[in-house]
N, C-alpha and C positions, 0 to 999 in steps of 0.2 A: 620624454613625455609619458605622462600616466594616462590610462583609460579610466573606465568606469570602476575599475578596482583602486582607483585612488582614494576612493571613499574610506576604505579601510587602511590604505596604504599612508594616505596623508590626511591627518585629521584637521591640518590647516584649510585644506578644500572644502570640508564639511563646515567649518566655522566660517569661512568666507563667503562662499557661494551656498551651501547648504543644499547644493545639488550636484550629486555625482555624475549628472549624464553630461556635463562640459566642464570636466575639471580642466582639460587641456587649454581652457581659454586664460587661466591664470600662469600657466607656463609657457 
């Protein structure tokens, strides 16, 4: 699972949610 750092690590999270505060919801 990724944390708030997923925004830079996983661009998919940013494109899907657009919010790096809750990236773990997608995973």
